[in-house]
Biopython code that builds the backbone (N, CA, C, O; Angstrom):
import numpy as np
from Bio.PDB.StructureBuilder import StructureBuilder

atoms = [
    (1, "UNK", "N", (85.489, 121.483, 8.199)),
    (1, "UNK", "CA", (86.511, 121.504, 7.183)),
    (1, "UNK", "C", (86.381, 120.223, 6.363)),
    (1, "UNK", "O", (86.190, 119.140, 6.917)),
    (2, "UNK", "N", (86.484, 120.353, 5.053)),
    (2, "UNK", "CA", (86.387, 119.176, 4.213)),
    (2, "UNK", "C", (87.319, 119.303, 3.015)),
    (2, "UNK", "O", (87.736, 120.396, 2.633)),
    (3, "UNK", "N", (87.631, 118.143, 2.435)),
    (3, "UNK", "CA", (88.498, 118.077, 1.264)),
    (3, "UNK", "C", (87.839, 117.127, 0.274)),
    (3, "UNK", "O", (87.367, 116.059, 0.664)),
    (4, "UNK", "N", (87.802, 117.495, -0.977)),
    (4, "UNK", "CA", (87.207, 116.627, -1.988)),
    (4, "UNK", "C", (88.244, 115.633, -2.495)),
    (4, "UNK", "O", (89.414, 115.968, -2.683)),
    (5, "UNK", "N", (87.785, 114.398, -2.711)),
    (5, "UNK", "CA", (88.646, 113.342, -3.228)),
    (5, "UNK", "C", (88.371, 113.224, -4.718)),
    (5, "UNK", "O", (87.241, 112.962, -5.132)),
    (6, "UNK", "N", (89.404, 113.417, -5.516)),
    (6, "UNK", "CA", (89.250, 113.361, -6.969)),
    (6, "UNK", "C", (89.923, 112.098, -7.506)),
    (6, "UNK", "O", (91.043, 111.770, -7.116)),
    (7, "UNK", "N", (89.248, 111.412, -8.379)),
    (7, "UNK", "CA", (89.776, 110.208, -9.037)),
    (7, "UNK", "C", (90.259, 109.159, -8.040)),
    (7, "UNK", "O", (91.269, 108.495, -8.275)),
    (8, "UNK", "N", (89.547, 109.011, -6.935)),
    (8, "UNK", "CA", (89.897, 108.040, -5.881)),
    (8, "UNK", "C", (91.325, 108.196, -5.380)),
    (8, "UNK", "O", (91.941, 107.222, -4.948)),
    (9, "UNK", "N", (91.852, 109.405, -5.435)),
    (9, "UNK", "CA", (93.208, 109.667, -4.962)),
    (9, "UNK", "C", (93.134, 110.150, -3.512)),
    (9, "UNK", "O", (93.148, 111.350, -3.238)),
    (10, "UNK", "N", (93.055, 109.194, -2.600)),
    (10, "UNK", "CA", (92.905, 109.499, -1.183)),
    (10, "UNK", "C", (94.179, 110.103, -0.604)),
    (10, "UNK", "O", (94.118, 110.966, 0.271)),
    (11, "UNK", "N", (95.329, 109.653, -1.091)),
    (11, "UNK", "CA", (96.596, 110.172, -0.580)),
    (11, "UNK", "C", (96.721, 111.677, -0.829)),
    (11, "UNK", "O", (97.152, 112.426, 0.048)),
    (12, "UNK", "N", (96.346, 112.101, -2.010)),
    (12, "UNK", "CA", (96.417, 113.528, -2.334)),
    (12, "UNK", "C", (95.426, 114.325, -1.480)),
    (12, "UNK", "O", (95.738, 115.429, -1.035)),
    (13, "UNK", "N", (94.235, 113.765, -1.251)),
    (13, "UNK", "CA", (93.236, 114.438, -0.420)),
    (13, "UNK", "C", (93.718, 114.534, 1.025)),
    (13, "UNK", "O", (93.507, 115.550, 1.687)),
    (14, "UNK", "N", (94.363, 113.480, 1.509)),
    (14, "UNK", "CA", (94.896, 113.497, 2.872)),
    (14, "UNK", "C", (95.984, 114.541, 3.019)),
    (14, "UNK", "O", (96.069, 115.224, 4.040)),
    (15, "UNK", "N", (96.815, 114.660, 1.997)),
    (15, "UNK", "CA", (97.884, 115.654, 2.009)),
    (15, "UNK", "C", (97.293, 117.066, 2.057)),
    (15, "UNK", "O", (97.795, 117.933, 2.773)),
    (16, "UNK", "N", (96.228, 117.285, 1.292)),
    (16, "UNK", "CA", (95.571, 118.590, 1.282)),
    (16, "UNK", "C", (94.934, 118.887, 2.640)),
    (16, "UNK", "O", (94.986, 120.019, 3.122)),
    (17, "UNK", "N", (94.329, 117.857, 3.257)),
    (17, "UNK", "CA", (93.712, 118.041, 4.572)),
    (17, "UNK", "C", (94.759, 118.381, 5.619)),
    (17, "UNK", "O", (94.552, 119.278, 6.437)),
    (18, "UNK", "N", (95.883, 117.671, 5.602)),
    (18, "UNK", "CA", (96.959, 117.953, 6.551)),
    (18, "UNK", "C", (97.470, 119.377, 6.394)),
    (18, "UNK", "O", (97.745, 120.060, 7.381)),
    (19, "UNK", "N", (97.595, 119.820, 5.144)),
    (19, "UNK", "CA", (98.074, 121.175, 4.884)),
    (19, "UNK", "C", (97.090, 122.201, 5.440)),
    (19, "UNK", "O", (97.502, 123.207, 6.019)),
    (20, "UNK", "N", (95.781, 121.948, 5.265)),
    (20, "UNK", "CA", (94.764, 122.865, 5.794)),
    (20, "UNK", "C", (94.810, 122.902, 7.315)),
    (20, "UNK", "O", (94.741, 123.974, 7.915)),
    (21, "UNK", "N", (94.927, 121.728, 7.943)),
    (21, "UNK", "CA", (94.986, 121.660, 9.402)),
    (21, "UNK", "C", (96.228, 122.369, 9.921)),
    (21, "UNK", "O", (96.173, 123.064, 10.935)),
    (22, "UNK", "N", (97.341, 122.195, 9.230)),
    (22, "UNK", "CA", (98.587, 122.847, 9.626)),
    (22, "UNK", "C", (98.436, 124.359, 9.546)),
    (22, "UNK", "O", (98.865, 125.084, 10.445)),
    (23, "UNK", "N", (97.818, 124.833, 8.457)),
    (23, "UNK", "CA", (97.635, 126.271, 8.261)),
    (23, "UNK", "C", (96.723, 126.861, 9.341)),
    (23, "UNK", "O", (96.925, 127.996, 9.771)),
    (24, "UNK", "N", (95.733, 126.101, 9.773)),
    (24, "UNK", "CA", (94.813, 126.577, 10.806)),
    (24, "UNK", "C", (95.433, 126.511, 12.198)),
    (24, "UNK", "O", (94.924, 127.140, 13.126)),
    (25, "UNK", "N", (96.514, 125.766, 12.360)),
    (25, "UNK", "CA", (97.179, 125.677, 13.655)),
    (25, "UNK", "C", (96.598, 124.613, 14.561)),
    (25, "UNK", "O", (96.774, 124.683, 15.778)),
    (26, "UNK", "N", (95.912, 123.632, 14.008)),
    (26, "UNK", "CA", (95.275, 122.592, 14.817)),
    (26, "UNK", "C", (96.320, 121.718, 15.499)),
    (26, "UNK", "O", (96.195, 121.409, 16.684)),
    (27, "UNK", "N", (97.353, 121.317, 14.753)),
    (27, "UNK", "CA", (98.379, 120.440, 15.327)),
    (27, "UNK", "C", (99.118, 121.144, 16.458)),
    (27, "UNK", "O", (99.427, 120.538, 17.484)),
    (28, "UNK", "N", (99.392, 122.402, 16.265)),
    (28, "UNK", "CA", (100.103, 123.178, 17.275)),
    (28, "UNK", "C", (99.260, 123.297, 18.550)),
    (28, "UNK", "O", (99.775, 123.160, 19.659)),
    (29, "UNK", "N", (97.976, 123.551, 18.378)),
    (29, "UNK", "CA", (97.093, 123.674, 19.529)),
    (29, "UNK", "C", (96.956, 122.344, 20.261)),
    (29, "UNK", "O", (96.901, 122.315, 21.491)),
    (30, "UNK", "N", (96.901, 121.251, 19.516)),
    (30, "UNK", "CA", (96.827, 119.934, 20.153)),
    (30, "UNK", "C", (98.066, 119.694, 21.007)),
    (30, "UNK", "O", (97.972, 119.177, 22.120)),
    (31, "UNK", "N", (99.223, 120.071, 20.480)),
    (31, "UNK", "CA", (100.468, 119.887, 21.215)),
    (31, "UNK", "C", (100.457, 120.722, 22.499)),
    (31, "UNK", "O", (100.897, 120.255, 23.549)),
    (32, "UNK", "N", (99.952, 121.957, 22.411)),
    (32, "UNK", "CA", (99.916, 122.823, 23.585)),
    (32, "UNK", "C", (98.955, 122.308, 24.647)),
    (32, "UNK", "O", (99.190, 122.504, 25.840)),
    (33, "UNK", "N", (97.885, 121.658, 24.233)),
    (33, "UNK", "CA", (96.870, 121.199, 25.177)),
    (33, "UNK", "C", (97.169, 119.841, 25.798)),
    (33, "UNK", "O", (96.402, 119.364, 26.634)),
    (34, "UNK", "N", (98.261, 119.221, 25.407)),
    (34, "UNK", "CA", (98.606, 117.911, 25.981)),
    (34, "UNK", "C", (98.869, 118.004, 27.473)),
    (34, "UNK", "O", (98.526, 117.094, 28.228)),
    (35, "UNK", "N", (99.472, 119.093, 27.894)),
    (35, "UNK", "CA", (99.816, 119.259, 29.302)),
    (35, "UNK", "C", (99.329, 120.632, 29.758)),
    (35, "UNK", "O", (99.179, 121.547, 28.949)),
    (36, "UNK", "N", (99.087, 120.765, 31.046)),
    (36, "UNK", "CA", (98.622, 122.031, 31.596)),
    (36, "UNK", "C", (99.725, 123.075, 31.485)),
    (36, "UNK", "O", (100.904, 122.793, 31.700)),
    (37, "UNK", "N", (99.313, 124.267, 31.148)),
    (37, "UNK", "CA", (100.256, 125.378, 31.043)),
    (37, "UNK", "C", (99.824, 126.457, 32.033)),
    (37, "UNK", "O", (98.690, 126.934, 31.997)),
    (38, "UNK", "N", (100.737, 126.826, 32.903)),
    (38, "UNK", "CA", (100.414, 127.845, 33.891)),
    (38, "UNK", "C", (100.074, 129.155, 33.193)),
    (38, "UNK", "O", (100.633, 129.461, 32.140)),
    (39, "UNK", "N", (99.154, 129.935, 33.777)),
    (39, "UNK", "CA", (98.777, 131.211, 33.160)),
    (39, "UNK", "C", (99.965, 132.145, 32.936)),
    (39, "UNK", "O", (100.022, 132.843, 31.923)),
    (40, "UNK", "N", (100.909, 132.161, 33.870)),
    (40, "UNK", "CA", (102.073, 133.033, 33.693)),
    (40, "UNK", "C", (102.929, 132.556, 32.514)),
    (40, "UNK", "O", (103.456, 133.373, 31.759)),
    (41, "UNK", "N", (103.066, 131.223, 32.357)),
    (41, "UNK", "CA", (103.818, 130.684, 31.231)),
    (41, "UNK", "C", (103.103, 130.988, 29.920)),
    (41, "UNK", "O", (103.735, 131.274, 28.903)),
    (42, "UNK", "N", (101.780, 130.921, 29.963)),
    (42, "UNK", "CA", (100.988, 131.197, 28.763)),
    (42, "UNK", "C", (101.162, 132.649, 28.311)),
    (42, "UNK", "O", (101.327, 132.930, 27.124)),
    (43, "UNK", "N", (101.123, 133.554, 29.276)),
    (43, "UNK", "CA", (101.315, 134.970, 28.939)),
    (43, "UNK", "C", (102.709, 135.209, 28.363)),
    (43, "UNK", "O", (102.869, 135.944, 27.388)),
    (44, "UNK", "N", (103.706, 134.588, 28.969)),
    (44, "UNK", "CA", (105.082, 134.759, 28.492)),
    (44, "UNK", "C", (105.230, 134.200, 27.082)),
    (44, "UNK", "O", (105.885, 134.811, 26.238)),
    (45, "UNK", "N", (104.627, 133.044, 26.823)),
    (45, "UNK", "CA", (104.699, 132.440, 25.490)),
    (45, "UNK", "C", (104.010, 133.325, 24.464)),
    (45, "UNK", "O", (104.544, 133.550, 23.378)),
    (46, "UNK", "N", (102.822, 133.829, 24.803)),
    (46, "UNK", "CA", (102.083, 134.682, 23.875)),
    (46, "UNK", "C", (102.836, 135.972, 23.587)),
    (46, "UNK", "O", (102.841, 136.451, 22.453)),
    (47, "UNK", "N", (103.472, 136.537, 24.609)),
    (47, "UNK", "CA", (104.253, 137.752, 24.419)),
    (47, "UNK", "C", (105.437, 137.491, 23.501)),
    (47, "UNK", "O", (105.723, 138.292, 22.612)),
    (48, "UNK", "N", (106.130, 136.366, 23.713)),
    (48, "UNK", "CA", (107.272, 136.015, 22.876)),
    (48, "UNK", "C", (106.829, 135.771, 21.430)),
    (48, "UNK", "O", (107.524, 136.164, 20.493)),
    (49, "UNK", "N", (105.685, 135.131, 21.251)),
    (49, "UNK", "CA", (105.170, 134.889, 19.902)),
    (49, "UNK", "C", (104.826, 136.204, 19.211)),
    (49, "UNK", "O", (105.094, 136.370, 18.021)),
    (50, "UNK", "N", (104.242, 137.129, 19.945)),
    (50, "UNK", "CA", (103.886, 138.427, 19.368)),
    (50, "UNK", "C", (105.130, 139.181, 18.932)),
    (50, "UNK", "O", (105.146, 139.806, 17.872)),
    (51, "UNK", "N", (106.174, 139.123, 19.753)),
    (51, "UNK", "CA", (107.426, 139.800, 19.417)),
    (51, "UNK", "C", (108.034, 139.196, 18.157)),
    (51, "UNK", "O", (108.481, 139.920, 17.268)),
    (52, "UNK", "N", (108.051, 137.859, 18.083)),
    (52, "UNK", "CA", (108.640, 137.217, 16.903)),
    (52, "UNK", "C", (107.810, 137.499, 15.657)),
    (52, "UNK", "O", (108.373, 137.665, 14.574)),
    (53, "UNK", "N", (106.492, 137.556, 15.783)),
    (53, "UNK", "CA", (105.639, 137.896, 14.639)),
    (53, "UNK", "C", (105.941, 139.298, 14.132)),
    (53, "UNK", "O", (106.062, 139.525, 12.928)),
    (54, "UNK", "N", (106.061, 140.243, 15.075)),
    (54, "UNK", "CA", (106.316, 141.624, 14.664)),
    (54, "UNK", "C", (107.688, 141.761, 14.012)),
    (54, "UNK", "O", (107.840, 142.501, 13.040)),
    (55, "UNK", "N", (108.693, 141.049, 14.541)),
    (55, "UNK", "CA", (110.029, 141.087, 13.936)),
    (55, "UNK", "C", (110.015, 140.493, 12.531)),
    (55, "UNK", "O", (110.664, 141.005, 11.619)),
    (56, "UNK", "N", (109.265, 139.410, 12.375)),
    (56, "UNK", "CA", (109.169, 138.776, 11.062)),
    (56, "UNK", "C", (108.503, 139.716, 10.060)),
    (56, "UNK", "O", (108.969, 139.848, 8.928)),
    (57, "UNK", "N", (107.411, 140.372, 10.472)),
    (57, "UNK", "CA", (106.731, 141.321, 9.595)),
    (57, "UNK", "C", (107.651, 142.480, 9.222)),
    (57, "UNK", "O", (107.649, 142.940, 8.080)),
    (58, "UNK", "N", (108.437, 142.947, 10.191)),
    (58, "UNK", "CA", (109.369, 144.044, 9.934)),
    (58, "UNK", "C", (110.442, 143.612, 8.930)),
    (58, "UNK", "O", (110.789, 144.368, 8.024)),
    (59, "UNK", "N", (110.968, 142.383, 9.098)),
    (59, "UNK", "CA", (111.956, 141.861, 8.150)),
    (59, "UNK", "C", (111.380, 141.788, 6.744)),
    (59, "UNK", "O", (112.034, 142.177, 5.776)),
    (60, "UNK", "N", (110.147, 141.286, 6.635)),
    (60, "UNK", "CA", (109.515, 141.175, 5.323)),
    (60, "UNK", "C", (109.289, 142.550, 4.712)),
    (60, "UNK", "O", (109.484, 142.736, 3.511)),
    (61, "UNK", "N", (108.877, 143.519, 5.537)),
    (61, "UNK", "CA", (108.633, 144.869, 5.035)),
    (61, "UNK", "C", (109.923, 145.487, 4.517)),
    (61, "UNK", "O", (109.940, 146.097, 3.447)),
    (62, "UNK", "N", (111.004, 145.329, 5.277)),
    (62, "UNK", "CA", (112.292, 145.876, 4.850)),
    (62, "UNK", "C", (112.784, 145.191, 3.575)),
    (62, "UNK", "O", (113.366, 145.837, 2.704)),
    (63, "UNK", "N", (112.550, 143.889, 3.471)),
    (63, "UNK", "CA", (112.964, 143.163, 2.280)),
    (63, "UNK", "C", (112.186, 143.635, 1.055)),
    (63, "UNK", "O", (112.746, 143.766, -0.033)),
    (64, "UNK", "N", (110.888, 143.889, 1.240)),
    (64, "UNK", "CA", (110.062, 144.384, 0.140)),
    (64, "UNK", "C", (110.508, 145.762, -0.322)),
    (64, "UNK", "O", (110.505, 146.051, -1.519)),
    (65, "UNK", "N", (110.894, 146.618, 0.628)),
    (65, "UNK", "CA", (111.291, 147.982, 0.299)),
    (65, "UNK", "C", (112.721, 148.052, -0.232)),
    (65, "UNK", "O", (113.125, 149.074, -0.787)),
    (66, "UNK", "N", (113.483, 146.984, -0.067)),
    (66, "UNK", "CA", (114.826, 146.928, -0.642)),
    (66, "UNK", "C", (115.918, 147.474, 0.242)),
    (66, "UNK", "O", (116.926, 147.961, -0.269)),
    (67, "UNK", "N", (115.758, 147.412, 1.544)),
    (67, "UNK", "CA", (116.805, 147.897, 2.454)),
    (67, "UNK", "C", (117.755, 146.807, 2.831)),
    (67, "UNK", "O", (118.695, 147.043, 3.589)),
]
sb = StructureBuilder()
sb.init_structure("model")
sb.init_model(0)
sb.init_chain("A")
sb.init_seg("    ")
for serial, (resi, resn, name, xyz) in enumerate(atoms, 1):
    if name == "N":
        sb.init_residue(resn, " ", resi, " ")
    sb.init_atom(name, np.array(xyz, "f"), 0.0, 1.0, " ", f" {name:<3s}", serial, name[0])
structure = sb.get_structure()
């Protein structure tokens, strides 16, 4: 992953890099890997995330359709 620096504006390039890393989920993964997570906890977390993702998609779909 790379970001171009324009007009020696390093702050703007850093902001763009942080945004890209955030979008890719790097910070979140780093936080999860700080401590060991039991396999059962991992499955429960993944299941909860999947449920929340599906609910969010359903909310967006209903909002788009005007309900």
